[in-house]
C-alpha positions as a Python dict, from the first residue, in 0.01 Angstrom:
ca = {
    (1, 'M'): (0, 0, 0),
    (2, 'A'): (-253, -50, -260),
    (3, 'A'): (-379, 165, -438),
    (4, 'K'): (-775, 232, -437),
    (5, 'T'): (-978, 113, -723),
    (6, 'T'): (-1200, 392, -869),
    (7, 'T'): (-1508, 271, -1053),
    (8, 'A'): (-1806, 545, -1254),
    (9, 'T'): (-2127, 530, -1171),
    (10, 'E'): (-2391, 722, -1351),
    (11, 'V'): (-2680, 869, -1158),
    (12, 'E'): (-2981, 1117, -1176),
    (13, 'I'): (-3014, 1394, -948),
    (14, 'F'): (-3255, 1665, -1033),
    (15, 'G'): (-3292, 1549, -1363),
    (16, 'A'): (-2986, 1538, -1469),
    (17, 'V'): (-2764, 1242, -1541),
    (18, 'Y'): (-2372, 1261, -1338),
    (19, 'H'): (-2098, 1002, -1393),
    (20, 'V'): (-1991, 987, -1002),
    (21, 'R'): (-1628, 851, -939),
    (22, 'G'): (-1517, 679, -655),
    (23, 'D'): (-1385, 384, -456),
    (24, 'K'): (-1728, 307, -299),
    (25, 'N'): (-1975, 42, -407),
    (26, 'P'): (-2171, 192, -669),
    (27, 'E'): (-2487, 88, -528),
    (28, 'Y'): (-2379, 305, -244),
    (29, 'L'): (-2317, 575, -465),
    (30, 'R'): (-2681, 529, -615),
    (31, 'E'): (-2812, 544, -270),
    (32, 'L'): (-2646, 912, -197),
    (33, 'A'): (-2800, 1000, -471),
    (34, 'E'): (-3127, 894, -474),
    (35, 'V'): (-3095, 1080, -118),
    (36, 'V'): (-2970, 1413, -301),
    (37, 'D'): (-3251, 1438, -537),
    (38, 'A'): (-3538, 1336, -277),
    (39, 'R'): (-3420, 1612, -128),
    (40, 'M'): (-3408, 1847, -385),
    (41, 'R'): (-3707, 1734, -521),
    (42, 'D'): (-3882, 1818, -206),
    (43, 'I'): (-3718, 2179, -193),
    (44, 'S'): (-3838, 2286, -537),
    (45, 'Q'): (-4199, 2226, -410),
    (46, 'Q'): (-4139, 2456, -132),
    (47, 'V'): (-3941, 2738, -254),
    (48, 'T'): (-4059, 2927, -584),
    (49, 'T'): (-3746, 2967, -776),
    (50, 'I'): (-3609, 2714, -1044),
    (51, 'D'): (-3265, 2798, -995),
    (52, 'T'): (-3107, 2378, -943),
    (53, 'A'): (-2799, 2562, -832),
    (54, 'K'): (-3029, 2792, -548),
    (55, 'I'): (-3216, 2471, -446),
    (56, 'A'): (-2928, 2187, -452),
    (57, 'I'): (-2757, 2465, -181),
    (58, 'L'): (-3110, 2446, -25),
    (59, 'A'): (-3054, 2107, 12),
    (60, 'A'): (-2668, 2109, 127),
    (61, 'L'): (-2798, 2323, 394),
    (62, 'N'): (-3049, 2046, 456),
    (63, 'V'): (-2838, 1725, 436),
    (64, 'T'): (-2554, 1930, 625),
    (65, 'D'): (-2762, 2033, 938),
    (66, 'E'): (-2904, 1688, 955),
    (67, 'L'): (-2554, 1606, 979),
    (68, 'F'): (-2489, 1847, 1235),
    (69, 'Q'): (-2781, 1727, 1464),
    (70, 'C'): (-2623, 1386, 1441),
    (71, 'R'): (-2304, 1461, 1574),
    (72, 'K'): (-2473, 1643, 1826),
    (73, 'Q'): (-2667, 1350, 1920),
    (74, 'Q'): (-2435, 1098, 1911),
    (75, 'E'): (-2155, 1343, 2139),
    (76, 'G'): (-2468, 1381, 2360),
    (77, 'D'): (-2503, 985, 2351),
    (78, 'R'): (-2084, 946, 2416),
    (79, 'V'): (-2110, 1140, 2713),
    (80, 'E'): (-2415, 973, 2878),
    (81, 'I'): (-2208, 655, 2791),
    (82, 'K'): (-1882, 757, 2950),
    (83, 'E'): (-2106, 870, 3296),
    (84, 'K'): (-2262, 563, 3289),
    (85, 'V'): (-1952, 341, 3273),
    (86, 'T'): (-1795, 517, 3536),
    (87, 'E'): (-2073, 451, 3764),
    (88, 'L'): (-2122, 98, 3679),
    (89, 'A'): (-1726, 70, 3730),
    (90, 'G'): (-1776, 255, 4065),
    (91, 'R'): (-2019, 22, 4164),
    (92, 'L'): (-1840, -267, 4044),
    (93, 'E'): (-1491, -173, 4249),
    (94, 'G'): (-1691, -103, 4533),
    (95, 'T'): (-1858, -469, 4526),
    (96, 'L'): (-1537, -652, 4427),
    (97, 'Q'): (-1365, -440, 4741),
    (98, 'K'): (-1600, -599, 5001),
}
């Protein structure tokens, strides 16, 4: 089994520079950092605190909420697709038996 290679990628989030190590494409890591940076900047405009840690926690909660909503939507889509496949399979089976 081959070991994954990791690379360091420099990203800037909310005015601070971080060196992120990972096995993902550096451009992908930069894109993730841009999303976090944008979310933190949006939140900082809506709150009175200047505490970066609190802003980061609020951003994490926002991103997590978005993730959970996407998961919930996907699960609903899976159920709907499964029901449709079952319906179509039944119709196909009925047609083939004629």
